[in-house]
Every structure is written in structure tokens, then in C-alpha cells.
C-alpha positions as a printed NumPy array, in Angstrom:
array([[-18.607, -15.445, -24.994],
       [-21.529, -15.804, -22.685],
       [-19.994, -19.33 , -21.723],
       [-16.956, -17.484, -20.774],
       [-19.011, -14.504, -18.641],
       [-20.414, -16.91 , -16.722],
       [-17.206, -18.787, -16.019],
       [-16.196, -15.353, -15.355],
       [-19.514, -14.187, -12.798],
       [-18.867, -17.893, -10.823],
       [-15.39 , -17.317, -10.125],
       [-16.165, -13.501,  -8.797],
       [-18.796, -14.87 ,  -6.817],
       [-16.518, -17.466,  -5.572],
       [-13.538, -14.671,  -4.537],
       [-16.196, -12.784,  -3.11 ],
       [-17.809, -15.347,  -0.505],
       [-14.56 , -16.062,   0.56 ],
       [-13.916, -12.203,   1.589],
       [-15.679, -11.963,   5.465],
       [-14.625, -15.263,   6.312],
       [-10.771, -14.112,   5.779],
       [-12.134, -10.633,   7.35 ],
       [-13.765, -12.277,  10.193],
       [-10.308, -14.25 ,  10.814],
       [ -7.912, -10.873,  10.85 ],
       [-10.553,  -9.408,  13.074],
       [-10.64 , -11.78 ,  15.58 ],
       [ -6.69 , -12.121,  15.319],
       [ -6.38 ,  -8.541,  16.321],
       [ -8.977,  -8.164,  18.784],
       [ -6.767, -11.358,  20.944],
       [ -3.519, -10.154,  20.338],
       [ -4.61 ,  -6.747,  21.591],
       [ -5.746,  -8.342,  24.555],
       [ -2.965, -10.482,  25.453],
       [ -0.575,  -8.011,  24.315],
       [  1.284,  -6.341,  27.845],
       [ -0.325,  -2.757,  28.514],
       [ -2.973,  -0.819,  29.9  ],
       [ -4.447,   1.476,  27.607],
       [ -5.894,   3.08 ,  30.797],
       [ -2.634,   3.822,  31.679],
       [ -2.154,   5.018,  28.329],
       [ -4.626,   7.655,  28.311],
       [ -4.505,   9.132,  32.203],
       [ -0.977,   7.61 ,  32.867],
       [  0.264,   5.63 ,  35.667],
       [ -0.432,   7.934,  38.124],
       [ -4.37 ,   8.45 ,  37.924],
       [ -6.551,   7.595,  41.118],
       [ -8.184,   4.716,  41.496],
       [-11.518,   6.111,  41.133],
       [-10.718,   7.752,  37.669],
       [ -9.23 ,   4.583,  36.105],
       [-12.618,   2.885,  37.304],
       [-15.19 ,   5.256,  35.778],
       [-12.844,   5.35 ,  32.452],
       [-12.986,   1.17 ,  32.33 ],
       [-16.518,   1.019,  32.883],
       [-16.81 ,   3.949,  29.517],
       [-14.805,   1.771,  27.612],
       [-16.165,  -0.887,  28.176],
       [-13.583,  -2.418,  29.752],
       [-14.736,  -4.325,  32.686],
       [-17.546,  -6.601,  30.999],
       [-16.262, -10.174,  30.275],
       [-14.149, -10.573,  27.098],
       [-16.529, -12.99 ,  25.3  ],
       [-19.048, -10.024,  25.642],
       [-16.353,  -7.449,  24.286],
       [-15.464,  -9.878,  21.273],
       [-19.277, -10.232,  20.169],
       [-20.016,  -6.419,  20.86 ],
       [-16.833,  -5.592,  18.57 ],
       [-17.871,  -7.967,  15.585],
       [-21.737,  -6.632,  15.691],
       [-19.895,  -2.833,  15.105],
       [-17.494,  -4.023,  13.103],
       [-20.854,  -5.128,  10.825],
       [-22.196,  -2.078,  10.701],
       [-18.712,  -0.415,   9.636],
       [-18.401,   1.359,  13.386],
       [-15.303,   1.575,  14.286],
       [-15.755,   2.994,  17.827],
       [-14.063,   6.181,  18.785],
       [-10.223,   6.699,  19.525],
       [ -9.108,   6.064,  22.999],
       [ -6.588,   8.785,  22.86 ],
       [ -8.621,  11.891,  20.663],
       [-12.462,  10.566,  21.271],
       [-12.251,  11.555,  17.587],
       [-14.336,   8.252,  15.502],
       [-11.915,   5.558,  14.218],
       [-13.559,   6.225,  10.922],
       [-13.325,   9.692,  10.322],
       [ -9.313,   8.996,  11.094],
       [ -9.02 ,   6.606,   8.575],
       [-10.375,   8.632,   5.909],
       [ -8.432,  11.2  ,   6.382],
       [ -4.949,   9.539,   6.852],
       [ -5.641,   6.96 ,   3.813],
       [ -5.42 ,   9.546,   0.857],
       [ -1.759,  10.765,   2.176],
       [ -0.563,   6.791,   1.923],
       [ -2.787,   6.187,  -1.515],
       [ -0.7  ,   9.283,  -2.785],
       [  2.488,   8.397,  -2.114],
       [  1.491,   4.521,  -3.069],
       [  0.137,   5.921,  -6.44 ],
       [  3.887,   8.339,  -6.993],
       [  6.084,   5.077,  -5.536],
       [  4.881,   2.535,  -8.073],
       [  4.89 ,   4.94 , -10.78 ],
       [  8.682,   5.231,  -9.952],
       [  9.46 ,   2.315,  -9.84 ],
       [  7.699,   1.538, -13.026],
       [ 10.157,   4.496, -14.485],
       [ 12.801,   3.193, -12.719],
       [ 12.039,  -0.615, -13.258],
       [ 11.114,  -1.009, -16.766],
       [ 14.162,   0.292, -18.392],
       [ 16.191,  -1.72 , -16.051],
       [ 14.344,  -5.034, -17.41 ],
       [ 14.584,  -4.178, -20.97 ],
       [ 18.351,  -3.092, -20.646],
       [ 18.997,  -6.466, -18.659],
       [ 17.29 ,  -8.456, -21.132],
       [ 18.255,  -6.26 , -24.673],
       [ 21.982,  -7.1  , -23.205],
       [ 21.848, -10.826, -21.994],
       [ 24.965, -12.373, -20.764],
       [ 26.497,  -8.959, -20.798],
       [ 27.986,  -6.605, -18.556],
       [ 25.1  ,  -4.221, -18.595],
       [ 22.694,  -7.443, -18.011],
       [ 24.725,  -8.558, -14.38 ],
       [ 24.771,  -4.752, -13.314],
       [ 20.867,  -4.602, -14.201],
       [ 20.546,  -7.363, -12.208],
       [ 22.111,  -6.886,  -9.245],
       [ 20.758,  -3.107,  -9.053],
       [ 17.419,  -4.835,  -8.707],
       [ 18.372,  -7.641,  -6.073],
       [ 20.39 ,  -4.604,  -4.19 ],
       [ 16.687,  -2.501,  -4.022],
       [ 14.584,  -5.037,  -2.824],
       [ 16.96 ,  -6.284,  -0.317],
       [ 17.102,  -2.873,   1.4  ],
       [ 15.49 ,  -2.323,   4.24 ],
       [ 12.615,   0.345,   3.535],
       [ 13.501,   2.351,   6.629],
       [ 17.454,   2.281,   5.753],
       [ 17.336,   3.264,   2.485],
       [ 14.611,   6.409,   3.737],
       [ 17.376,   7.527,   6.036],
       [ 20.421,   7.413,   4.022],
       [ 17.767,   9.31 ,   1.132],
       [ 17.153,  12.486,   4.22 ],
       [ 20.588,  12.033,   5.253],
       [ 22.348,  12.363,   1.11 ],
       [ 19.403,  14.915,  -0.405],
       [ 18.224,  16.725,   2.767],
       [ 21.001,  17.176,   4.94 ],
       [ 24.169,  16.919,   2.759],
       [ 22.77 ,  18.322,  -0.513],
       [ 20.172,  19.878,   1.105],
       [ 17.745,  20.178,  -2.212],
       [ 14.708,  18.487,  -0.636],
       [ 12.368,  18.937,   3.147],
       [ 13.481,  15.888,   5.701],
       [ 10.083,  15.211,   6.044],
       [  6.394,  16.168,   5.784],
       [  3.603,  16.263,   2.858],
       [  3.488,  19.958,   3.073],
       [  4.728,  23.34 ,   4.429],
       [  3.88 ,  23.845,   8.294],
       [  2.548,  27.448,   8.246],
       [  0.652,  27.357,   4.614],
       [ -2.621,  26.027,   3.904],
       [ -3.859,  23.365,   2.376],
       [ -5.852,  22.989,  -0.765],
       [ -8.895,  20.993,   0.801],
       [-11.095,  19.329,  -1.594],
       [-10.709,  15.023,  -2.301],
       [ -7.59 ,  15.466,   0.77 ],
       [ -5.224,  13.931,  -1.867],
       [ -2.721,  17.265,  -2.131],
       [ -1.577,  17.174,  -5.913],
       [ -4.786,  16.512,  -7.333],
       [ -6.595,  19.537,  -5.102],
       [ -3.877,  21.49 ,  -5.855],
       [ -4.678,  21.423,  -9.574],
       [ -8.556,  21.384,  -9.068],
       [ -8.066,  24.45 ,  -7.183],
       [ -5.984,  25.749,  -9.324],
       [ -3.319,  26.628,  -7.086],
       [  0.047,  26.466,  -8.77 ],
       [  1.971,  27.232,  -5.466],
       [  0.66 ,  24.726,  -3.816],
       [  1.179,  22.105,  -6.535],
       [  5.173,  22.92 ,  -6.398],
       [  5.298,  22.71 ,  -2.762],
       [  3.329,  19.242,  -2.735],
       [  4.896,  17.836,  -5.626],
       [  8.434,  19.354,  -3.533],
       [  7.823,  17.196,  -0.493],
       [  6.385,  13.914,  -2.24 ],
       [  9.334,  13.91 ,  -4.702],
       [ 11.939,  12.602,  -2.463],
       [  9.665,  10.003,  -0.354],
       [  8.12 ,   8.885,  -3.579],
       [ 11.422,   8.387,  -5.456],
       [ 13.29 ,   6.833,  -2.695],
       [ 10.211,   4.148,  -1.899],
       [ 10.191,   3.491,  -6.213],
       [ 13.384,   2.994,  -6.657],
       [ 13.945,   0.404,  -3.535],
       [ 10.173,  -1.103,  -5.634],
       [ 11.792,  -1.337,  -9.097],
       [ 13.69 ,  -4.358,  -8.309],
       [ 10.166,  -6.305,  -8.403],
       [  9.192,  -4.463, -11.651],
       [ 12.42 ,  -5.021, -13.498],
       [ 13.256,  -8.475, -12.212],
       [  9.321,  -9.651, -13.603],
       [  9.367,  -7.523, -16.734],
       [ 12.544,  -9.394, -17.511],
       [ 11.705, -12.939, -16.677],
       [  7.667, -12.518, -18.691],
       [  9.442, -11.136, -21.28 ],
       [ 11.829, -13.575, -21.796],
       [  9.536, -16.462, -21.307],
       [  7.038, -14.288, -23.197],
       [  9.714, -14.072, -26.568],
       [ 10.524, -17.877, -26.477],
       [  6.991, -18.897, -26.772],
       [  5.813, -20.511, -30.059],
       [  3.295, -18.002, -31.342],
       [  6.413, -15.301, -31.19 ],
       [  8.186, -17.938, -33.4  ],
       [  5.054, -18.529, -35.851],
       [  4.714, -14.733, -35.981],
       [  8.69 , -14.523, -36.842],
       [  8.364, -17.219, -39.638],
       [  5.652, -15.672, -41.067],
       [  7.752, -12.417, -41.65 ],
       [  6.236, -10.316, -39.005],
       [  8.74 ,  -7.513, -38.382],
       [ 10.291,  -7.842, -34.469],
       [  9.199,  -4.493, -32.924],
       [  5.486,  -5.366, -34.131],
       [  5.621,  -8.93 , -32.409],
       [  7.309,  -6.727, -29.677],
       [  5.024,  -4.377, -29.248],
       [  1.529,  -5.913, -30.182],
       [  2.193,  -9.496, -28.507],
       [  5.177,  -9.987, -26.608],
       [  4.962,  -6.658, -24.291],
       [  1.272,  -7.001, -23.626],
       [  1.37 , -10.414, -22.227],
       [  4.27 ,  -9.585, -20.315],
       [  2.485,  -6.969, -18.888],
       [  0.383,  -9.316, -16.901],
       [  1.515, -10.246, -14.043],
       [  2.711,  -5.992, -13.695],
       [ -0.572,  -5.842, -13.068],
       [ -0.87 ,  -7.96 , -10.327],
       [  2.02 ,  -6.424,  -8.905],
       [  1.215,  -2.669,  -9.238],
       [ -2.924,  -3.19 ,  -7.504],
       [ -1.492,  -5.548,  -4.493],
       [  1.352,  -3.282,  -4.014],
       [ -0.646,  -0.348,  -3.606],
       [ -2.846,  -1.57 ,  -1.35 ],
       [  0.239,  -2.993,   0.754],
       [  1.805,   0.251,   0.679],
       [ -1.492,   2.259,   2.078],
       [ -1.333,  -0.05 ,   5.618],
       [  2.566,  -1.605,   5.366],
       [  4.878,   1.358,   4.674],
       [  4.679,   1.856,   8.78 ],
       [  8.403,   2.514,   8.947],
       [  8.801,   4.454,   5.64 ],
       [  5.898,   6.956,   6.702],
       [  7.425,   7.098,   9.918],
       [ 10.797,   8.161,   8.868],
       [  9.556,  10.921,   6.513],
       [  7.219,  11.848,   9.171],
       [  4.454,  11.073,   6.249],
       [  0.655,  11.771,   8.377],
       [ -0.541,   8.391,   6.372],
       [ -2.555,   5.512,   7.768],
       [  0.933,   4.132,   8.311],
       [  2.337,   6.797,  10.718],
       [ -1.618,   6.766,  12.546],
       [ -1.256,   3.209,  12.888],
       [  2.448,   3.529,  14.515],
       [  0.953,   6.303,  16.877],
       [ -1.789,   4.39 ,  17.618],
       [  0.157,   1.323,  18.724],
       [  2.707,   3.786,  20.875],
       [ -0.201,   4.655,  22.941],
       [ -1.959,   2.049,  23.255],
       [ -5.12 ,   2.998,  21.358],
       [ -6.988,  -0.523,  21.251],
       [ -9.737,   1.063,  19.02 ],
       [ -7.326,   3.239,  16.775],
       [ -5.734,  -0.345,  16.133],
       [ -8.151,  -2.49 ,  15.698],
       [-10.193,  -0.156,  12.965],
       [ -6.578,   0.418,  11.152],
       [ -5.909,  -2.62 ,  10.417],
       [ -9.354,  -3.966,  10.037],
       [ -9.82 ,  -0.971,   7.182],
       [ -6.646,  -1.797,   5.682],
       [ -7.276,  -5.681,   5.476],
       [-10.527,  -4.991,   4.061],
       [ -8.626,  -2.532,   0.998],
       [ -5.913,  -5.417,   0.088],
       [ -8.314,  -7.747,   0.097],
       [-10.901,  -5.832,  -2.287],
       [ -7.907,  -4.905,  -4.125],
       [ -6.903,  -8.524,  -4.642],
       [-10.106,  -9.255,  -5.866],
       [-10.323,  -6.769,  -8.199],
       [ -7.112,  -7.854,  -9.415],
       [ -7.843, -11.49 ,  -9.843],
       [-10.843, -10.722, -11.857],
       [ -9.099,  -8.2  , -13.948],
       [ -6.65 , -10.866, -14.813],
       [ -8.983, -13.645, -15.424],
       [-10.793, -11.162, -17.816],
       [ -7.656,  -9.966, -19.793],
       [ -6.094, -13.272, -19.882],
       [ -8.012, -16.075, -21.808],
       [ -5.537, -18.658, -20.891],
       [ -6.301, -19.059, -16.663],
       [ -8.754, -21.263, -15.578],
       [-11.421, -20.341, -13.272]])
């Protein structure tokens, strides 16, 4: 047992040691790409009609007149101190903007994955149980179709159907504009429960339902396909056949042996999907006007806000890398078959 724990510890330390290298590469690429991209942040802030004195003053204030190598080393130094600077457009600390926007993205991601599991698992089980039948083919086609649909197109279609035609859901936003939000953790559903505010809970779930179910539906194909493939492989394994020969009921074999082993890859998928949704559901959040970190990234790009773009990309990269590490360690701990 101690030997396995030592191997797991060494594996974890190796993974952790690679994180600074990956983040340094990502940070450097972001810095370079933003500097070579067309456009001028001074024009984005002051407008193209500003006089040269104001433009030069702002350039000096932002440090844009310094040599590029000096800007780079100052940029890396600040990142090491978790100082992402201030937004060029609002002069608000970038870290404060990220912390304010992140709960909305995580809340949407969590409920989307929950919806994906609720939709995807039955599809996978139905397809496996009716292998080779019409139901199986329908489940497979549905899984492939949901994965292939572009998220922004699926979002617009959902808005058109449920918000415009049937008028049963708000077309966008996270909460009614003229109603005060409960402010405790930033997660509206949780804050509504903690403050015992039933009206706020209903309103937050009402606004959350359409985007989370739509995104969950689009992600359900990943979960249905993964569950079907892994469960099919597990049910054909030698230890399942041995359990059948010993007279153990198929229900116990399925619940106690086959299903837990088939669910291990789902842990990996869920963790990585949640991390990617925290910063990667860009067009989806824009379509639903969901005030998450991806929407703030879209606004920062359109405003040529260097510091905010850099901060969001680096922070989400840290989040994805960290969750990836936790998932790897969890899988290695849960599955003794994995070599590390």
C-alpha cells in the first residue's frame, strides 16, 4: 500500500513540475500574439480622433513605449506575483474582473454537465441494451448529431424556439435586470439558497435552464458514446464472465463491477469539460449574453484590452491545467490498473 502511495506521489510531483513550463509557454504565446495582432489599444481607448499628446501620454502610462523585451520581462514578473495588471478600458484590476465573472461560467458549466449526464447516460444505456436494433441506431445518430452541432448555432436555435416562438424562457441574461441579486459567493443558485430567497432562486433557475440544458444537450453525445463504449468493453471482460460463471446475478455484476469501471473515463471527461467550459464557451456565452468569463474575454478582444485578454487566458489556462492534474491523480488513485 505504501509503495503504491509513493508511486502516486512521484507521479503527482512529476505532473506538478510540468505545470510552470506549460504556463510559461502559454503566457509567452499570448504576449507575442497580442503584440503582432493588428490594432492599437490606444485607439481602442481614446478613439482614432485623439490628439497626439494624449496618445503619447497614454502610451507612456501603459508602458507601451518601452522596448518589447522590457515589456515581456515585466509581464512575466507580474504574473509570478499573480498581478495581472489593470484593464485598459475600465482601469479595474484584472484579477477582480476574473473573480467576479468566473462563478457565472462555472455555474453554467456545472449545470450543463449535469444536464449532459442526465441526457447522455440514458441514451448510452438504451443503445447498449438494444444493440443492433433501430433504437440503438437512433441513439447513436442523436449522439453524433449533438456533438457535431456548433454551440452558437444550437444556442440561437434554442432561443428561436423557446424564447421567440413559445416564449417560455428568457432570451438571455443571468438574472432579471431590475431585481437585486443575492451577493454571497457569486453562484446565484447557491446564494439564493443560502439567503433563503425563494424568488431569487426561481429567477436564477429560470434564466439558467435554457442555456444549461441546451449546452448539456450538445455535450450529451460525448457522455452517451463514452458510457456505451466503455460499458460494452467492460461487460465483455474476463472478470465479468468469471462472475457470471460463479452464479452472481447480472444486476449485481452490472451495478457493482461493470458500471463503476465504465464510469472512470466519465470522471476525466467531466473534469476537463468543466474546465474548458469555464473559459472556452465563448460564442455560447455571447449568444446568451451570459455574464461569464468567456463573454468578458470577447469584450476585451473587441476593445483591444491587452491586459484583460492576457489575464483571462492565463487564468483559465491555470484552471484547466490544475483540473487536469486533479483528474489525472484521481483516476490514478481510483484505478489500480493505471501505470504511473
